[in-house]
VEXDOPA-846290 format. One record per atom (N, C-alpha, C, O, CB): residue in one letter; z, y, x. Coordinates in steps of 0.2 Angstrom, whole numbers, padded with zeros to 4 digits, always signed. Glycine has a CB too. Example, Ala and Ser with C-alpha at 12.3 -4.5 7.8 and 13.67 -1.06 7.14 Angstrom:
a+0039-0028+0066/a+0039-0022+0062/a+0039-0016+0066/a+0042-0017+0071/a+0045-0022+0057/s+0035-0011+0064/s+0036-0005+0068/s+0039+0000+0064/s+0040+0006+0067/s+0029-0003+0070/
This chain:
m+0007-0066-0017/m+0002-0062-0021/m+0004-0055-0022/m+0000-0050-0022/m+0000-0065-0028/g+0011-0054-0023/g+0013-0048-0024/g+0013-0043-0018/g+0014-0037-0019/g+0020-0048-0027/c+0013-0046-0012/c+0013-0042-0006/c+0006-0041-0004/c+0006-0037+0001/c+0017-0046-0001/l+0001-0043-0007/l-0006-0042-0004/l-0008-0035-0004/l-0011-0033+0001/l-0010-0046-0009/p-0006-0031-0009/p-0008-0024-0009/p-0005-0020-0003/p-0008-0015+0000/p-0005-0020-0015/v+0001-0022+0000/v+0004-0019+0006/v-0001-0018+0012/v-0002-0013+0014/v+0010-0022+0008/p-0003-0024+0015/p-0008-0023+0021/p-0015-0020+0019/p-0017-0017+0023/p-0009-0030+0024/l-0017-0022+0013/l-0024-0019+0011/l-0024-0012+0010/l-0028-0008+0013/l-0026-0022+0005/i-0019-0009+0007/i-0018-0002+0006/i-0016+0002+0012/i-0019+0008+0014/i-0014+0000+0000/a-0012-0001+0017/a-0010+0002+0023/a-0017+0002+0027/a-0018+0007+0031/a-0005-0003+0027/l-0021-0003+0027/l-0027-0003+0031/l-0032+0003+0029/l-0035+0006+0033/l-0031-0009+0031/i-0032+0003+0022/i-0037+0008+0019/i-0034+0015+0021/i-0038+0020+0023/i-0037+0008+0011/g-0027+0016+0021/g-0025+0023+0023/g-0026+0024+0030/g-0027+0030+0032/g-0017+0023+0021/f-0025+0019+0034/f-0026+0020+0041/f-0034+0022+0042/f-0035+0027+0046/f-0025+0013+0045/a-0038+0019+0039/a-0045+0021+0040/a-0047+0028+0038/a-0050+0032+0041/a-0050+0016+0036/i-0044+0030+0032/i-0045+0036+0029/i-0042+0042+0034/i-0045+0047+0035/i-0042+0037+0022/g-0036+0040+0036/g-0033+0045+0041/g-0037+0046+0047/g-0037+0051+0050/g-0026+0043+0042/y-0039+0040+0050/y-0043+0040+0056/y-0049+0045+0055/y-0051+0048+0060/y-0045+0033+0058/f-0053+0044+0050/f-0059+0048+0049/f-0057+0055+0048/f-0062+0059+0049/f-0063+0045+0043/i-0052+0057+0045/i-0050+0064+0044/i-0047+0067+0050/i-0050+0073+0051/i-0045+0064+0038/d-0043+0064+0054/d-0039+0067+0059/d-0039+0063+0065/d-0034+0064+0069/d-0033+0070+0057/g-0043+0058+0066/g-0042+0054+0072/g-0036+0050+0073/g-0034+0047+0068/g-0042+0059+0078/r-0033+0049+0079/r-0027+0045+0080/r-0021+0047+0076/r-0017+0043+0073/r-0025+0044+0087/t-0020+0054+0076/t-0014+0056+0072/t-0015+0055+0065/t-0010+0053+0062/t-0013+0064+0074/g-0020+0056+0062/g-0021+0055+0055/g-0021+0048+0053/g-0019+0046+0048/g-0028+0057+0053/s-0023+0043+0058/s-0022+0036+0057/s-0015+0034+0056/s-0013+0030+0052/s-0026+0032+0062/v-0011+0037+0060/v-0004+0035+0059/v-0001+0037+0053/v+0003+0034+0049/v+0000+0038+0065/w-0002+0044+0051/w+0000+0046+0044/w-0003+0042+0039/w+0000+0041+0034/w-0002+0054+0044/g-0010+0041+0039/g-0013+0037+0034/g-0010+0030+0033/g-0009+0028+0027/g-0020+0037+0035/g-0009+0027+0039/g-0006+0020+0038/g+0001+0020+0035/g+0003+0016+0031/g-0006+0017+0045/g+0005+0025+0037/g+0012+0026+0034/g+0012+0027+0027/g+0015+0024+0023/g+0016+0031+0038/i+0007+0032+0025/i+0007+0033+0018/i+0004+0027+0014/i+0006+0025+0008/i+0002+0039+0016/g-0001+0024+0017/g-0004+0018+0014/g+0001+0012+0013/g+0002+0009+0008/g-0010+0015+0018/l+0006+0012+0018/l+0011+0007+0018/l+0016+0008+0012/l+0018+0004+0008/l+0015+0006+0024/i+0018+0014+0011/i+0022+0016+0006/i+0019+0015-0001/i+0023+0013-0005/i+0025+0024+0007/v+0013+0017-0002/v+0010+0016-0008/v+0009+0009-0009/v+0010+0006-0015/v+0003+0019-0008/g+0007+0005-0004/g+0007-0003-0005/g+0013-0006-0007/g+0013-0010-0012/g+0004-0006+0001/l+0019-0004-0004/l+0025-0006-0006/l+0027-0004-0013/l+0030-0008-0017/l+0031-0004-0002/a+0025+0002-0015/a+0027+0004-0022/a+0023+0000-0027/a+0025-0002-0032/a+0025+0012-0023/l+0016-0001-0026/l+0012-0005-0030/l+0015-0013-0030/l+0014-0016-0036/l+0005-0005-0028/a+0017-0015-0025/a+0020-0022-0025/a+0026-0022-0029/a+0027-0027-0033/a+0022-0024-0018/v+0030-0017-0029/v+0036-0017-0033/v+0034-0017-0041/v+0037-0020-0045/v+0041-0011-0031/i+0029-0013-0042/i+0027-0012-0049/i+0024-0019-0052/i+0026-0021-0057/i+0022-0006-0050/l+0020-0022-0047/l+0017-0028-0049/l+0023-0034-0050/l+0022-0037-0055/l+0013-0031-0044/l+0028-0034-0046/l+0033-0039-0047/l+0037-0038-0053/l+0039-0042-0057/l+0037-0039-0041/r+0039-0031-0055/r+0042-0030-0061/r+0038-0032-0067/r+0041-0034-0072/r+0044-0022-0061/a+0032-0030-0067/a+0028-0032-0073/a+0027-0040-0073/a+0027-0042-0079/a+0021-0029-0072/m+0027-0043-0068/m+0027-0051-0068/m+0034-0053-0071/m+0034-0058-0075/m+0025-0054-0062/r+0039-0051-0069/r+0046-0053-0071/r+0046-0051-0079/r+0049-0055-0082/r+0051-0050-0067/r+0044-0045-0081/r+0045-0043-0088/r+0040-0048-0092/r+0042-0050-0098/r+0042-0036-0089/a+0035-0050-0090/a+0030-0055-0093/a+0033-0062-0094/a+0032-0065-0099/a+0023-0055-0090/n+0037-0064-0089/n+0040-0070-0089/n+0046-0070-0094/n+0048-0076-0097/n+0043-0072-0083/r+0049-0065-0096/r+0055-0065-0100/r+0053-0066-0107/r+0057-0068-0111/r+0059-0058-0099/r+0047-0064-0109/r+0045-0065-0116/r+0043-0071-0118/r+0041-0073-0124/r+0039-0060-0117/
């Protein structure tokens, strides 16, 4: 469940980049989406671990 945002946000970034700048934009959008998805997954996992400690 913690990794689910990674492919979803990467695909959303890919689509947004494609609509803005075609193929080049899709590569940049997919990369940015991947980074954002990884960051959100890390934040989610940290929050879940913090909740289990209590």
